[in-house]
Biopython code that builds the backbone (N, CA, C, O; Angstrom):
import numpy as np
from Bio.PDB.StructureBuilder import StructureBuilder

atoms = [
    (1, "UNK", "N", (-19.560, -13.198, -17.322)),
    (1, "UNK", "CA", (-19.570, -11.860, -16.747)),
    (1, "UNK", "C", (-18.302, -11.640, -15.924)),
    (1, "UNK", "O", (-17.928, -12.487, -15.113)),
    (2, "UNK", "N", (-17.651, -10.513, -16.134)),
    (2, "UNK", "CA", (-16.448, -10.187, -15.376)),
    (2, "UNK", "C", (-16.854, -9.458, -14.098)),
    (2, "UNK", "O", (-17.223, -8.284, -14.133)),
    (3, "UNK", "N", (-16.782, -10.163, -12.976)),
    (3, "UNK", "CA", (-17.235, -9.612, -11.703)),
    (3, "UNK", "C", (-16.284, -8.568, -11.157)),
    (3, "UNK", "O", (-16.670, -7.782, -10.292)),
    (4, "UNK", "N", (-15.048, -8.539, -11.638)),
    (4, "UNK", "CA", (-14.078, -7.578, -11.121)),
    (4, "UNK", "C", (-14.398, -6.162, -11.565)),
    (4, "UNK", "O", (-13.891, -5.209, -10.973)),
    (5, "UNK", "N", (-15.226, -5.994, -12.590)),
    (5, "UNK", "CA", (-15.563, -4.663, -13.072)),
    (5, "UNK", "C", (-16.403, -3.905, -12.048)),
    (5, "UNK", "O", (-16.459, -2.676, -12.089)),
    (6, "UNK", "N", (-17.043, -4.602, -11.149)),
    (6, "UNK", "CA", (-17.880, -3.940, -10.165)),
    (6, "UNK", "C", (-17.079, -3.286, -9.051)),
    (6, "UNK", "O", (-17.609, -2.452, -8.317)),
    (7, "UNK", "N", (-15.829, -3.645, -8.917)),
    (7, "UNK", "CA", (-15.006, -3.140, -7.824)),
    (7, "UNK", "C", (-13.788, -2.444, -8.392)),
    (7, "UNK", "O", (-12.994, -3.058, -9.105)),
    (8, "UNK", "N", (-13.633, -1.153, -8.080)),
    (8, "UNK", "CA", (-12.419, -0.441, -8.467)),
    (8, "UNK", "C", (-11.262, -0.928, -7.616)),
    (8, "UNK", "O", (-11.480, -1.551, -6.577)),
    (9, "UNK", "N", (-10.040, -0.656, -8.037)),
    (9, "UNK", "CA", (-8.850, -1.114, -7.305)),
    (9, "UNK", "C", (-8.880, -0.666, -5.849)),
    (9, "UNK", "O", (-8.532, -1.433, -4.952)),
    (10, "UNK", "N", (-9.292, 0.567, -5.617)),
    (10, "UNK", "CA", (-9.344, 1.079, -4.253)),
    (10, "UNK", "C", (-10.746, 1.580, -3.929)),
    (10, "UNK", "O", (-10.918, 2.591, -3.248)),
    (11, "UNK", "N", (-11.733, 0.862, -4.423)),
    (11, "UNK", "CA", (-13.124, 1.267, -4.209)),
    (11, "UNK", "C", (-13.485, 1.202, -2.733)),
    (11, "UNK", "O", (-12.968, 0.364, -1.994)),
    (12, "UNK", "N", (-14.346, 2.061, -2.327)),
    (12, "UNK", "CA", (-14.817, 2.089, -0.943)),
    (12, "UNK", "C", (-15.877, 1.015, -0.780)),
    (12, "UNK", "O", (-16.816, 0.954, -1.573)),
    (13, "UNK", "N", (-15.750, 0.182, 0.217)),
    (13, "UNK", "CA", (-16.753, -0.849, 0.458)),
    (13, "UNK", "C", (-17.866, -0.289, 1.328)),
    (13, "UNK", "O", (-17.834, 0.882, 1.709)),
    (14, "UNK", "N", (-18.837, -1.113, 1.638)),
    (14, "UNK", "CA", (-19.942, -0.683, 2.487)),
    (14, "UNK", "C", (-19.566, -0.769, 3.961)),
    (14, "UNK", "O", (-20.328, -0.329, 4.822)),
    (15, "UNK", "N", (-18.401, -1.330, 4.257)),
    (15, "UNK", "CA", (-17.925, -1.467, 5.637)),
    (15, "UNK", "C", (-17.619, -0.086, 6.214)),
    (15, "UNK", "O", (-16.987, 0.736, 5.550)),
    (16, "UNK", "N", (-18.053, 0.166, 7.419)),
    (16, "UNK", "CA", (-17.774, 1.457, 8.045)),
    (16, "UNK", "C", (-16.872, 1.257, 9.255)),
    (16, "UNK", "O", (-16.821, 0.176, 9.843)),
    (17, "UNK", "N", (-16.171, 2.309, 9.608)),
    (17, "UNK", "CA", (-15.249, 2.269, 10.733)),
    (17, "UNK", "C", (-15.711, 3.279, 11.764)),
    (17, "UNK", "O", (-16.134, 4.384, 11.422)),
    (18, "UNK", "N", (-15.627, 2.891, 13.034)),
    (18, "UNK", "CA", (-15.968, 3.819, 14.102)),
    (18, "UNK", "C", (-15.017, 5.001, 14.051)),
    (18, "UNK", "O", (-13.843, 4.849, 13.712)),
    (19, "UNK", "N", (-15.521, 6.170, 14.385)),
    (19, "UNK", "CA", (-14.658, 7.353, 14.367)),
    (19, "UNK", "C", (-13.496, 7.147, 15.325)),
    (19, "UNK", "O", (-13.627, 6.498, 16.363)),
    (20, "UNK", "N", (-12.368, 7.709, 14.956)),
    (20, "UNK", "CA", (-11.172, 7.557, 15.767)),
    (20, "UNK", "C", (-10.226, 6.512, 15.223)),
    (20, "UNK", "O", (-9.056, 6.495, 15.605)),
    (21, "UNK", "N", (-10.690, 5.637, 14.341)),
    (21, "UNK", "CA", (-9.822, 4.629, 13.747)),
    (21, "UNK", "C", (-8.963, 5.309, 12.695)),
    (21, "UNK", "O", (-9.484, 6.013, 11.829)),
    (22, "UNK", "N", (-7.644, 5.105, 12.761)),
    (22, "UNK", "CA", (-6.742, 5.783, 11.845)),
    (22, "UNK", "C", (-6.650, 5.109, 10.484)),
    (22, "UNK", "O", (-6.269, 5.758, 9.510)),
    (23, "UNK", "N", (-6.984, 3.838, 10.389)),
    (23, "UNK", "CA", (-6.867, 3.124, 9.118)),
    (23, "UNK", "C", (-8.252, 2.994, 8.498)),
    (23, "UNK", "O", (-8.835, 1.910, 8.488)),
    (24, "UNK", "N", (-8.775, 4.100, 7.984)),
    (24, "UNK", "CA", (-10.140, 4.112, 7.494)),
    (24, "UNK", "C", (-10.213, 4.138, 5.971)),
    (24, "UNK", "O", (-11.066, 4.816, 5.397)),
    (25, "UNK", "N", (-9.336, 3.414, 5.333)),
    (25, "UNK", "CA", (-9.367, 3.335, 3.886)),
    (25, "UNK", "C", (-8.872, 1.972, 3.434)),
    (25, "UNK", "O", (-8.194, 1.256, 4.172)),
    (26, "UNK", "N", (-9.224, 1.635, 2.216)),
    (26, "UNK", "CA", (-8.773, 0.373, 1.645)),
    (26, "UNK", "C", (-7.416, 0.625, 0.994)),
    (26, "UNK", "O", (-7.309, 1.413, 0.054)),
    (27, "UNK", "N", (-6.395, -0.037, 1.493)),
    (27, "UNK", "CA", (-5.049, 0.146, 0.968)),
    (27, "UNK", "C", (-4.733, -0.879, -0.105)),
    (27, "UNK", "O", (-3.936, -0.610, -1.004)),
    (28, "UNK", "N", (-5.349, -2.052, -0.019)),
    (28, "UNK", "CA", (-5.071, -3.099, -0.983)),
    (28, "UNK", "C", (-6.262, -4.044, -1.046)),
    (28, "UNK", "O", (-6.976, -4.242, -0.063)),
    (29, "UNK", "N", (-6.456, -4.617, -2.215)),
    (29, "UNK", "CA", (-7.552, -5.564, -2.395)),
    (29, "UNK", "C", (-7.084, -6.701, -3.286)),
    (29, "UNK", "O", (-6.214, -6.531, -4.141)),
    (30, "UNK", "N", (-7.671, -7.841, -3.069)),
    (30, "UNK", "CA", (-7.375, -9.004, -3.899)),
    (30, "UNK", "C", (-8.679, -9.723, -4.208)),
    (30, "UNK", "O", (-9.628, -9.687, -3.425)),
    (31, "UNK", "N", (-8.707, -10.373, -5.354)),
    (31, "UNK", "CA", (-9.921, -11.085, -5.752)),
    (31, "UNK", "C", (-9.625, -12.546, -6.005)),
    (31, "UNK", "O", (-8.487, -12.939, -6.263)),
    (32, "UNK", "N", (-10.680, -13.340, -5.924)),
    (32, "UNK", "CA", (-10.584, -14.762, -6.218)),
    (32, "UNK", "C", (-11.842, -15.206, -6.931)),
    (32, "UNK", "O", (-12.858, -14.512, -6.912)),
    (33, "UNK", "N", (-11.770, -16.363, -7.558)),
    (33, "UNK", "CA", (-12.896, -16.948, -8.288)),
    (33, "UNK", "C", (-13.449, -15.964, -9.309)),
    (33, "UNK", "O", (-14.654, -15.718, -9.360)),
    (34, "UNK", "N", (-12.562, -15.406, -10.115)),
    (34, "UNK", "CA", (-12.957, -14.460, -11.166)),
    (34, "UNK", "C", (-13.781, -13.299, -10.632)),
    (34, "UNK", "O", (-14.723, -12.845, -11.283)),
    (35, "UNK", "N", (-13.425, -12.822, -9.448)),
    (35, "UNK", "CA", (-14.080, -11.651, -8.878)),
    (35, "UNK", "C", (-15.277, -11.944, -7.997)),
    (35, "UNK", "O", (-15.922, -11.012, -7.517)),
    (36, "UNK", "N", (-15.592, -13.201, -7.772)),
    (36, "UNK", "CA", (-16.723, -13.517, -6.890)),
    (36, "UNK", "C", (-16.398, -13.193, -5.436)),
    (36, "UNK", "O", (-17.294, -12.950, -4.628)),
    (37, "UNK", "N", (-15.105, -13.193, -5.113)),
    (37, "UNK", "CA", (-14.646, -12.904, -3.754)),
    (37, "UNK", "C", (-13.655, -11.758, -3.828)),
    (37, "UNK", "O", (-12.774, -11.730, -4.687)),
    (38, "UNK", "N", (-13.815, -10.813, -2.911)),
    (38, "UNK", "CA", (-12.884, -9.671, -2.831)),
    (38, "UNK", "C", (-12.503, -9.488, -1.368)),
    (38, "UNK", "O", (-13.363, -9.346, -0.498)),
    (39, "UNK", "N", (-11.198, -9.494, -1.113)),
    (39, "UNK", "CA", (-10.654, -9.265, 0.221)),
    (39, "UNK", "C", (-10.045, -7.868, 0.223)),
    (39, "UNK", "O", (-9.266, -7.526, -0.667)),
    (40, "UNK", "N", (-10.398, -7.060, 1.222)),
    (40, "UNK", "CA", (-9.894, -5.697, 1.310)),
    (40, "UNK", "C", (-9.120, -5.532, 2.610)),
    (40, "UNK", "O", (-9.576, -5.951, 3.674)),
    (41, "UNK", "N", (-7.943, -4.915, 2.512)),
    (41, "UNK", "CA", (-7.091, -4.659, 3.673)),
    (41, "UNK", "C", (-6.966, -3.159, 3.886)),
    (41, "UNK", "O", (-6.920, -2.387, 2.928)),
    (42, "UNK", "N", (-6.910, -2.751, 5.151)),
    (42, "UNK", "CA", (-6.739, -1.329, 5.436)),
    (42, "UNK", "C", (-5.261, -0.967, 5.399)),
    (42, "UNK", "O", (-4.414, -1.812, 5.110)),
    (43, "UNK", "N", (-4.960, 0.277, 5.689)),
    (43, "UNK", "CA", (-3.587, 0.766, 5.611)),
    (43, "UNK", "C", (-2.623, 0.100, 6.559)),
    (43, "UNK", "O", (-1.410, 0.167, 6.357)),
    (44, "UNK", "N", (-3.142, -0.550, 7.601)),
    (44, "UNK", "CA", (-2.293, -1.275, 8.536)),
    (44, "UNK", "C", (-2.186, -2.754, 8.181)),
    (44, "UNK", "O", (-1.550, -3.521, 8.904)),
    (45, "UNK", "N", (-2.805, -3.156, 7.073)),
    (45, "UNK", "CA", (-2.758, -4.555, 6.644)),
    (45, "UNK", "C", (-3.794, -5.438, 7.312)),
    (45, "UNK", "O", (-3.777, -6.658, 7.147)),
    (46, "UNK", "N", (-4.700, -4.825, 8.069)),
    (46, "UNK", "CA", (-5.762, -5.604, 8.714)),
    (46, "UNK", "C", (-6.923, -5.795, 7.751)),
    (46, "UNK", "O", (-7.133, -5.010, 6.827)),
    (47, "UNK", "N", (-7.668, -6.864, 7.999)),
    (47, "UNK", "CA", (-8.837, -7.135, 7.176)),
    (47, "UNK", "C", (-9.830, -5.997, 7.312)),
    (47, "UNK", "O", (-10.235, -5.644, 8.419)),
    (48, "UNK", "N", (-10.220, -5.428, 6.187)),
    (48, "UNK", "CA", (-11.158, -4.315, 6.168)),
    (48, "UNK", "C", (-12.552, -4.820, 5.821)),
    (48, "UNK", "O", (-13.537, -4.457, 6.464)),
    (49, "UNK", "N", (-12.619, -5.669, 4.788)),
    (49, "UNK", "CA", (-13.916, -6.184, 4.372)),
    (49, "UNK", "C", (-13.723, -7.435, 3.538)),
    (49, "UNK", "O", (-12.670, -7.648, 2.936)),
    (50, "UNK", "N", (-14.755, -8.252, 3.515)),
    (50, "UNK", "CA", (-14.840, -9.409, 2.639)),
    (50, "UNK", "C", (-16.117, -9.210, 1.827)),
    (50, "UNK", "O", (-17.217, -9.173, 2.379)),
    (51, "UNK", "N", (-15.959, -9.085, 0.525)),
    (51, "UNK", "CA", (-17.101, -8.856, -0.352)),
    (51, "UNK", "C", (-17.351, -10.144, -1.124)),
    (51, "UNK", "O", (-16.473, -10.638, -1.832)),
    (52, "UNK", "N", (-18.560, -10.682, -0.978)),
    (52, "UNK", "CA", (-18.919, -11.942, -1.632)),
    (52, "UNK", "C", (-20.067, -11.719, -2.607)),
    (52, "UNK", "O", (-21.110, -11.176, -2.244)),
    (53, "UNK", "N", (-19.863, -12.137, -3.826)),
    (53, "UNK", "CA", (-20.935, -12.120, -4.814)),
    (53, "UNK", "C", (-21.888, -13.257, -4.467)),
    (53, "UNK", "O", (-21.423, -14.315, -4.043)),
    (54, "UNK", "N", (-23.187, -13.092, -4.624)),
    (54, "UNK", "CA", (-24.129, -14.172, -4.315)),
    (54, "UNK", "C", (-23.836, -15.472, -5.067)),
    (54, "UNK", "O", (-24.204, -16.553, -4.607)),
    (55, "UNK", "N", (-23.179, -15.367, -6.215)),
    (55, "UNK", "CA", (-22.848, -16.566, -6.986)),
    (55, "UNK", "C", (-21.775, -17.419, -6.324)),
    (55, "UNK", "O", (-21.493, -18.524, -6.788)),
    (56, "UNK", "N", (-21.177, -16.926, -5.253)),
    (56, "UNK", "CA", (-20.153, -17.686, -4.549)),
    (56, "UNK", "C", (-20.733, -18.992, -4.003)),
    (56, "UNK", "O", (-19.991, -19.943, -3.759)),
    (57, "UNK", "N", (-22.045, -19.044, -3.811)),
    (57, "UNK", "CA", (-22.679, -20.269, -3.302)),
    (57, "UNK", "C", (-22.605, -21.416, -4.297)),
    (57, "UNK", "O", (-22.839, -22.569, -3.933)),
    (58, "UNK", "N", (-22.286, -21.117, -5.531)),
    (58, "UNK", "CA", (-22.164, -22.155, -6.546)),
    (58, "UNK", "C", (-20.802, -22.844, -6.525)),
    (58, "UNK", "O", (-20.601, -23.849, -7.207)),
    (59, "UNK", "N", (-19.867, -22.301, -5.742)),
    (59, "UNK", "CA", (-18.529, -22.882, -5.667)),
    (59, "UNK", "C", (-18.522, -24.078, -4.728)),
    (59, "UNK", "O", (-19.276, -24.129, -3.757)),
    (60, "UNK", "N", (-17.656, -25.039, -5.037)),
    (60, "UNK", "CA", (-17.452, -26.149, -4.105)),
    (60, "UNK", "C", (-16.621, -25.641, -2.941)),
    (60, "UNK", "O", (-16.061, -24.547, -3.005)),
    (61, "UNK", "N", (-16.539, -26.419, -1.893)),
    (61, "UNK", "CA", (-15.748, -26.024, -0.731)),
    (61, "UNK", "C", (-14.285, -25.835, -1.124)),
    (61, "UNK", "O", (-13.654, -24.875, -0.681)),
    (62, "UNK", "N", (-13.735, -26.727, -1.943)),
    (62, "UNK", "CA", (-12.341, -26.598, -2.381)),
    (62, "UNK", "C", (-12.147, -25.344, -3.237)),
    (62, "UNK", "O", (-11.141, -24.650, -3.089)),
    (63, "UNK", "N", (-13.092, -25.047, -4.126)),
    (63, "UNK", "CA", (-12.997, -23.843, -4.954)),
    (63, "UNK", "C", (-13.077, -22.590, -4.090)),
    (63, "UNK", "O", (-12.352, -21.623, -4.326)),
    (64, "UNK", "N", (-13.954, -22.604, -3.092)),
    (64, "UNK", "CA", (-14.092, -21.472, -2.188)),
    (64, "UNK", "C", (-12.804, -21.256, -1.398)),
    (64, "UNK", "O", (-12.330, -20.129, -1.261)),
    (65, "UNK", "N", (-12.245, -22.347, -0.883)),
    (65, "UNK", "CA", (-10.990, -22.263, -0.129)),
    (65, "UNK", "C", (-9.884, -21.685, -1.001)),
    (65, "UNK", "O", (-9.166, -20.780, -0.575)),
    (66, "UNK", "N", (-9.742, -22.197, -2.209)),
    (66, "UNK", "CA", (-8.713, -21.712, -3.133)),
    (66, "UNK", "C", (-8.930, -20.240, -3.474)),
    (66, "UNK", "O", (-7.980, -19.459, -3.509)),
    (67, "UNK", "N", (-10.182, -19.866, -3.724)),
    (67, "UNK", "CA", (-10.494, -18.480, -4.069)),
    (67, "UNK", "C", (-10.168, -17.532, -2.917)),
    (67, "UNK", "O", (-9.660, -16.434, -3.141)),
    (68, "UNK", "N", (-10.455, -17.947, -1.705)),
    (68, "UNK", "CA", (-10.126, -17.117, -0.538)),
    (68, "UNK", "C", (-8.620, -16.944, -0.396)),
    (68, "UNK", "O", (-8.136, -15.838, -0.156)),
    (69, "UNK", "N", (-7.883, -18.037, -0.547)),
    (69, "UNK", "CA", (-6.417, -17.945, -0.479)),
    (69, "UNK", "C", (-5.880, -17.039, -1.583)),
    (69, "UNK", "O", (-4.996, -16.218, -1.340)),
    (70, "UNK", "N", (-6.414, -17.187, -2.793)),
    (70, "UNK", "CA", (-5.972, -16.343, -3.912)),
    (70, "UNK", "C", (-6.215, -14.868, -3.609)),
    (70, "UNK", "O", (-5.338, -14.032, -3.828)),
    (71, "UNK", "N", (-7.407, -14.552, -3.106)),
    (71, "UNK", "CA", (-7.756, -13.160, -2.824)),
    (71, "UNK", "C", (-6.897, -12.587, -1.700)),
    (71, "UNK", "O", (-6.435, -11.449, -1.788)),
    (72, "UNK", "N", (-6.685, -13.361, -0.662)),
    (72, "UNK", "CA", (-5.862, -12.901, 0.469)),
    (72, "UNK", "C", (-4.422, -12.696, 0.029)),
    (72, "UNK", "O", (-3.804, -11.687, 0.369)),
    (73, "UNK", "N", (-3.886, -13.646, -0.723)),
    (73, "UNK", "CA", (-2.502, -13.541, -1.200)),
    (73, "UNK", "C", (-2.322, -12.321, -2.089)),
    (73, "UNK", "O", (-1.327, -11.606, -1.971)),
    (74, "UNK", "N", (-3.279, -12.078, -2.979)),
    (74, "UNK", "CA", (-3.198, -10.914, -3.870)),
    (74, "UNK", "C", (-3.256, -9.607, -3.069)),
    (74, "UNK", "O", (-2.505, -8.672, -3.348)),
    (75, "UNK", "N", (-4.141, -9.546, -2.087)),
    (75, "UNK", "CA", (-4.251, -8.345, -1.257)),
    (75, "UNK", "C", (-2.971, -8.107, -0.458)),
    (75, "UNK", "O", (-2.511, -6.970, -0.348)),
    (76, "UNK", "N", (-2.394, -9.171, 0.098)),
    (76, "UNK", "CA", (-1.150, -9.036, 0.860)),
    (76, "UNK", "C", (-0.002, -8.600, -0.046)),
    (76, "UNK", "O", (0.830, -7.787, 0.357)),
    (77, "UNK", "N", (0.049, -9.127, -1.254)),
    (77, "UNK", "CA", (1.103, -8.738, -2.195)),
    (77, "UNK", "C", (0.983, -7.252, -2.529)),
    (77, "UNK", "O", (1.992, -6.564, -2.682)),
    (78, "UNK", "N", (-0.242, -6.763, -2.639)),
    (78, "UNK", "CA", (-0.450, -5.338, -2.885)),
    (78, "UNK", "C", (0.059, -4.482, -1.739)),
    (78, "UNK", "O", (0.587, -3.392, -1.963)),
    (79, "UNK", "N", (-0.095, -4.967, -0.511)),
    (79, "UNK", "CA", (0.413, -4.235, 0.654)),
    (79, "UNK", "C", (1.931, -4.189, 0.633)),
    (79, "UNK", "O", (2.525, -3.157, 0.947)),
    (80, "UNK", "N", (2.564, -5.295, 0.267)),
    (80, "UNK", "CA", (4.021, -5.336, 0.215)),
    (80, "UNK", "C", (4.541, -4.325, -0.792)),
    (80, "UNK", "O", (5.535, -3.646, -0.537)),
    (81, "UNK", "N", (3.874, -4.222, -1.933)),
    (81, "UNK", "CA", (4.287, -3.271, -2.958)),
    (81, "UNK", "C", (4.129, -1.848, -2.456)),
    (81, "UNK", "O", (5.005, -1.009, -2.667)),
    (82, "UNK", "N", (3.010, -1.572, -1.788)),
    (82, "UNK", "CA", (2.767, -0.229, -1.261)),
    (82, "UNK", "C", (3.802, 0.137, -0.215)),
    (82, "UNK", "O", (4.334, 1.247, -0.238)),
    (83, "UNK", "N", (4.101, -0.782, 0.712)),
    (83, "UNK", "CA", (5.078, -0.496, 1.765)),
    (83, "UNK", "C", (6.479, -0.355, 1.180)),
    (83, "UNK", "O", (7.252, 0.492, 1.628)),
    (84, "UNK", "N", (6.813, -1.174, 0.185)),
    (84, "UNK", "CA", (8.128, -1.082, -0.441)),
    (84, "UNK", "C", (8.267, 0.279, -1.122)),
    (84, "UNK", "O", (9.313, 0.919, -1.015)),
    (85, "UNK", "N", (7.227, 0.724, -1.818)),
    (85, "UNK", "CA", (7.259, 2.012, -2.492)),
    (85, "UNK", "C", (7.402, 3.138, -1.476)),
    (85, "UNK", "O", (8.187, 4.062, -1.689)),
    (86, "UNK", "N", (6.658, 3.075, -0.379)),
    (86, "UNK", "CA", (6.756, 4.098, 0.663)),
    (86, "UNK", "C", (8.158, 4.117, 1.259)),
    (86, "UNK", "O", (8.703, 5.190, 1.518)),
    (87, "UNK", "N", (8.746, 2.949, 1.478)),
    (87, "UNK", "CA", (10.102, 2.861, 2.020)),
    (87, "UNK", "C", (11.104, 3.476, 1.044)),
    (87, "UNK", "O", (11.971, 4.253, 1.445)),
    (88, "UNK", "N", (10.983, 3.129, -0.227)),
    (88, "UNK", "CA", (11.901, 3.657, -1.235)),
    (88, "UNK", "C", (11.796, 5.174, -1.335)),
    (88, "UNK", "O", (12.806, 5.856, -1.504)),
    (89, "UNK", "N", (10.576, 5.707, -1.232)),
    (89, "UNK", "CA", (10.395, 7.152, -1.263)),
    (89, "UNK", "C", (11.027, 7.812, -0.045)),
    (89, "UNK", "O", (11.636, 8.875, -0.157)),
    (90, "UNK", "N", (10.883, 7.185, 1.111)),
    (90, "UNK", "CA", (11.471, 7.731, 2.338)),
    (90, "UNK", "C", (12.994, 7.747, 2.244)),
    (90, "UNK", "O", (13.634, 8.720, 2.641)),
    (91, "UNK", "N", (13.569, 6.670, 1.720)),
    (91, "UNK", "CA", (15.033, 6.605, 1.560)),
    (91, "UNK", "C", (15.495, 7.676, 0.573)),
    (91, "UNK", "O", (16.502, 8.343, 0.809)),
    (92, "UNK", "N", (14.774, 7.842, -0.519)),
    (92, "UNK", "CA", (15.133, 8.865, -1.509)),
    (92, "UNK", "C", (15.077, 10.256, -0.886)),
    (92, "UNK", "O", (15.948, 11.083, -1.153)),
    (93, "UNK", "N", (14.063, 10.527, -0.059)),
    (93, "UNK", "CA", (13.953, 11.825, 0.616)),
    (93, "UNK", "C", (15.127, 12.055, 1.552)),
    (93, "UNK", "O", (15.689, 13.150, 1.594)),
    (94, "UNK", "N", (15.501, 11.019, 2.308)),
    (94, "UNK", "CA", (16.626, 11.137, 3.234)),
    (94, "UNK", "C", (17.912, 11.384, 2.451)),
    (94, "UNK", "O", (18.724, 12.220, 2.846)),
    (95, "UNK", "N", (18.106, 10.667, 1.349)),
    (95, "UNK", "CA", (19.310, 10.854, 0.533)),
    (95, "UNK", "C", (19.378, 12.271, -0.033)),
    (95, "UNK", "O", (20.437, 12.898, -0.020)),
    (96, "UNK", "N", (18.261, 12.767, -0.522)),
    (96, "UNK", "CA", (18.220, 14.122, -1.080)),
    (96, "UNK", "C", (18.564, 15.151, -0.015)),
    (96, "UNK", "O", (19.345, 16.071, -0.257)),
    (97, "UNK", "N", (17.977, 14.991, 1.160)),
    (97, "UNK", "CA", (18.253, 15.910, 2.264)),
    (97, "UNK", "C", (19.715, 15.834, 2.674)),
    (97, "UNK", "O", (20.350, 16.864, 2.901)),
    (98, "UNK", "N", (20.256, 14.625, 2.769)),
    (98, "UNK", "CA", (21.661, 14.453, 3.160)),
    (98, "UNK", "C", (22.590, 15.079, 2.118)),
    (98, "UNK", "O", (23.561, 15.744, 2.478)),
    (99, "UNK", "N", (22.305, 14.873, 0.848)),
    (99, "UNK", "CA", (23.142, 15.461, -0.202)),
    (99, "UNK", "C", (23.109, 16.990, -0.153)),
    (99, "UNK", "O", (24.135, 17.648, -0.321)),
    (100, "UNK", "N", (21.926, 17.540, 0.079)),
    (100, "UNK", "CA", (21.794, 18.997, 0.164)),
    (100, "UNK", "C", (22.584, 19.540, 1.358)),
    (100, "UNK", "O", (23.294, 20.539, 1.250)),
    (101, "UNK", "N", (22.441, 18.854, 2.504)),
    (101, "UNK", "CA", (23.157, 19.306, 3.702)),
    (101, "UNK", "C", (24.670, 19.185, 3.513)),
    (101, "UNK", "O", (25.421, 20.057, 3.949)),
    (102, "UNK", "N", (25.122, 18.096, 2.859)),
    (102, "UNK", "CA", (26.551, 17.916, 2.609)),
    (102, "UNK", "C", (27.075, 19.029, 1.701)),
    (102, "UNK", "O", (28.173, 19.544, 1.915)),
    (103, "UNK", "N", (26.296, 19.395, 0.698)),
    (103, "UNK", "CA", (26.698, 20.483, -0.203)),
    (103, "UNK", "C", (26.786, 21.799, 0.562)),
    (103, "UNK", "O", (27.703, 22.587, 0.331)),
    (104, "UNK", "N", (25.842, 22.047, 1.471)),
    (104, "UNK", "CA", (25.876, 23.268, 2.280)),
    (104, "UNK", "C", (27.112, 23.288, 3.176)),
    (104, "UNK", "O", (27.777, 24.317, 3.292)),
    (105, "UNK", "N", (27.420, 22.161, 3.805)),
    (105, "UNK", "CA", (28.591, 22.068, 4.679)),
    (105, "UNK", "C", (29.867, 22.248, 3.870)),
    (105, "UNK", "O", (30.784, 22.950, 4.298)),
    (106, "UNK", "N", (29.926, 21.617, 2.703)),
    (106, "UNK", "CA", (31.105, 21.757, 1.838)),
    (106, "UNK", "C", (31.311, 23.204, 1.421)),
    (106, "UNK", "O", (32.437, 23.700, 1.439)),
    (107, "UNK", "N", (30.239, 23.881, 1.048)),
    (107, "UNK", "CA", (30.339, 25.291, 0.658)),
    (107, "UNK", "C", (30.822, 26.138, 1.833)),
    (107, "UNK", "O", (31.649, 27.032, 1.653)),
    (108, "UNK", "N", (30.318, 25.865, 3.024)),
    (108, "UNK", "CA", (30.741, 26.615, 4.204)),
    (108, "UNK", "C", (32.216, 26.369, 4.502)),
    (108, "UNK", "O", (32.945, 27.299, 4.847)),
    (109, "UNK", "N", (32.657, 25.122, 4.371)),
    (109, "UNK", "CA", (34.073, 24.810, 4.617)),
    (109, "UNK", "C", (34.968, 25.479, 3.577)),
    (109, "UNK", "O", (36.036, 25.983, 3.926)),
    (110, "UNK", "N", (34.555, 25.493, 2.302)),
    (110, "UNK", "CA", (35.346, 26.178, 1.263)),
    (110, "UNK", "C", (35.456, 27.672, 1.581)),
    (110, "UNK", "O", (36.519, 28.275, 1.436)),
    (111, "UNK", "N", (34.347, 28.246, 2.013)),
    (111, "UNK", "CA", (34.337, 29.667, 2.347)),
    (111, "UNK", "C", (35.283, 29.956, 3.521)),
    (111, "UNK", "O", (36.049, 30.918, 3.490)),
    (112, "UNK", "N", (35.216, 29.109, 4.552)),
    (112, "UNK", "CA", (36.116, 29.279, 5.697)),
    (112, "UNK", "C", (37.576, 29.111, 5.278)),
    (112, "UNK", "O", (38.452, 29.835, 5.751)),
    (113, "UNK", "N", (37.827, 28.157, 4.394)),
    (113, "UNK", "CA", (39.189, 27.915, 3.928)),
    (113, "UNK", "C", (39.711, 29.122, 3.155)),
    (113, "UNK", "O", (40.869, 29.501, 3.327)),
    (114, "UNK", "N", (38.887, 29.733, 2.310)),
    (114, "UNK", "CA", (39.286, 30.922, 1.542)),
    (114, "UNK", "C", (39.577, 32.089, 2.486)),
    (114, "UNK", "O", (40.556, 32.816, 2.320)),
    (115, "UNK", "N", (38.698, 32.246, 3.483)),
    (115, "UNK", "CA", (38.901, 33.349, 4.433)),
    (115, "UNK", "C", (40.209, 33.152, 5.204)),
    (115, "UNK", "O", (40.955, 34.103, 5.436)),
    (116, "UNK", "N", (40.471, 31.906, 5.595)),
    (116, "UNK", "CA", (41.707, 31.627, 6.350)),
    (116, "UNK", "C", (42.930, 31.857, 5.477)),
    (116, "UNK", "O", (43.952, 32.334, 5.970)),
    (117, "UNK", "N", (42.848, 31.529, 4.188)),
    (117, "UNK", "CA", (43.981, 31.705, 3.279)),
    (117, "UNK", "C", (44.234, 33.189, 3.015)),
    (117, "UNK", "O", (45.370, 33.577, 2.743)),
    (118, "UNK", "N", (43.211, 34.012, 3.088)),
    (118, "UNK", "CA", (43.323, 35.434, 2.836)),
    (118, "UNK", "C", (43.906, 36.219, 3.995)),
    (118, "UNK", "O", (44.218, 37.397, 3.824)),
    (119, "UNK", "N", (44.064, 35.636, 5.138)),
    (119, "UNK", "CA", (44.597, 36.356, 6.315)),
    (119, "UNK", "C", (46.056, 36.471, 6.270)),
    (119, "UNK", "O", (46.658, 37.046, 7.177)),
]
sb = StructureBuilder()
sb.init_structure("model")
sb.init_model(0)
sb.init_chain("A")
sb.init_seg("    ")
for serial, (resi, resn, name, xyz) in enumerate(atoms, 1):
    if name == "N":
        sb.init_residue(resn, " ", resi, " ")
    sb.init_atom(name, np.array(xyz, "f"), 0.0, 1.0, " ", f" {name:<3s}", serial, name[0])
structure = sb.get_structure()
């Protein structure tokens, strides 16, 4: 049985957050032991939830340890990708704005230069 089918990539867990908390969503998740363990991180990279399938009791201590590390590492890697994408988008926005402003300044300078040449 594929246990990962029970959890969507950004599925909402049963964990609730007190009102006022700004990171009230699952930003990244990782699984271990073929989906028996799911680690969920919020938008700030903090632990949001740990979802354990009842079959996790069949794992040895070493298998459980490895599965937890796998799930945590996968969830953290997902956060890095999300933050990198957000950073790249922010840089692209700044570049677009800077290029537009430079074009506006250049057009204004050309206009001033033409007016000065016409005097």
